[in-house]
C-alpha positions as a LaTeX table, in Angstrom:
\begin{tabular}{lrrr}
\hline
Residue & $x$ (\AA) & $y$ (\AA) & $z$ (\AA) \\
\hline
Unk1 & 85.29 & 95.66 & 131.53 \\
Unk2 & 81.94 & 94.06 & 130.85 \\
Unk3 & 79.72 & 95.12 & 127.98 \\
Unk4 & 77.23 & 97.07 & 130.05 \\
Unk5 & 79.84 & 99.52 & 131.32 \\
Unk6 & 81.65 & 99.94 & 128.03 \\
Unk7 & 81.17 & 103.35 & 126.47 \\
Unk8 & 79.59 & 103.51 & 123.05 \\
Unk9 & 82.13 & 103.70 & 120.28 \\
Unk10 & 79.63 & 105.35 & 117.93 \\
Unk11 & 80.50 & 108.93 & 117.06 \\
Unk12 & 77.09 & 110.61 & 117.30 \\
Unk13 & 78.22 & 113.72 & 115.46 \\
Unk14 & 79.58 & 111.64 & 112.58 \\
Unk15 & 76.33 & 109.68 & 112.34 \\
Unk16 & 74.30 & 112.90 & 112.27 \\
Unk17 & 76.51 & 114.21 & 109.47 \\
Unk18 & 76.06 & 111.03 & 107.46 \\
Unk19 & 72.31 & 111.06 & 108.03 \\
Unk20 & 72.06 & 114.69 & 106.92 \\
Unk21 & 74.06 & 113.97 & 103.76 \\
Unk22 & 71.91 & 110.92 & 103.06 \\
Unk23 & 68.71 & 112.92 & 103.50 \\
Unk24 & 69.96 & 115.36 & 100.87 \\
Unk25 & 70.63 & 112.52 & 98.46 \\
Unk26 & 74.38 & 112.84 & 98.71 \\
Unk27 & 76.77 & 109.98 & 99.17 \\
Unk28 & 78.98 & 110.26 & 102.20 \\
Unk29 & 82.22 & 108.44 & 101.41 \\
Unk30 & 80.15 & 105.50 & 100.21 \\
Unk31 & 81.21 & 105.29 & 96.59 \\
Unk32 & 83.34 & 102.30 & 95.71 \\
Unk33 & 85.98 & 102.48 & 93.03 \\
Unk34 & 84.49 & 99.46 & 91.28 \\
Unk35 & 81.26 & 101.40 & 90.73 \\
Unk36 & 83.07 & 104.17 & 88.86 \\
Unk37 & 83.54 & 103.64 & 85.15 \\
Unk38 & 86.65 & 105.75 & 84.47 \\
Unk39 & 86.25 & 105.56 & 80.70 \\
Unk40 & 82.68 & 106.80 & 80.91 \\
Unk41 & 83.70 & 109.65 & 83.20 \\
Unk42 & 86.45 & 110.70 & 80.78 \\
Unk43 & 83.95 & 110.65 & 77.92 \\
Unk44 & 81.46 & 112.76 & 79.87 \\
Unk45 & 84.19 & 115.22 & 80.80 \\
Unk46 & 85.27 & 115.49 & 77.16 \\
Unk47 & 81.68 & 116.12 & 76.04 \\
Unk48 & 81.24 & 118.75 & 78.74 \\
Unk49 & 84.49 & 120.46 & 77.72 \\
Unk50 & 83.41 & 120.43 & 74.07 \\
Unk51 & 80.08 & 122.04 & 74.97 \\
Unk52 & 81.90 & 124.70 & 76.99 \\
Unk53 & 84.13 & 125.46 & 74.01 \\
Unk54 & 81.11 & 125.72 & 71.69 \\
Unk55 & 79.26 & 127.99 & 74.10 \\
Unk56 & 82.21 & 130.30 & 74.64 \\
Unk57 & 82.88 & 130.61 & 70.89 \\
Unk58 & 79.24 & 131.52 & 70.21 \\
Unk59 & 79.29 & 134.52 & 72.50 \\
\hline
\end{tabular}
């Protein structure tokens, strides 16, 4: 089969979904593990949990 008759392998619906997510500022399966600092995430989660505990005890 020559290139001119070959059907496009691009999934148009998938591209539209990715474009819509990108337009909303969301990542669409584009985050790489190396960009995630696990220690920092744990620290942020701990701080968030501590704030939740403080807020719930104040009420």
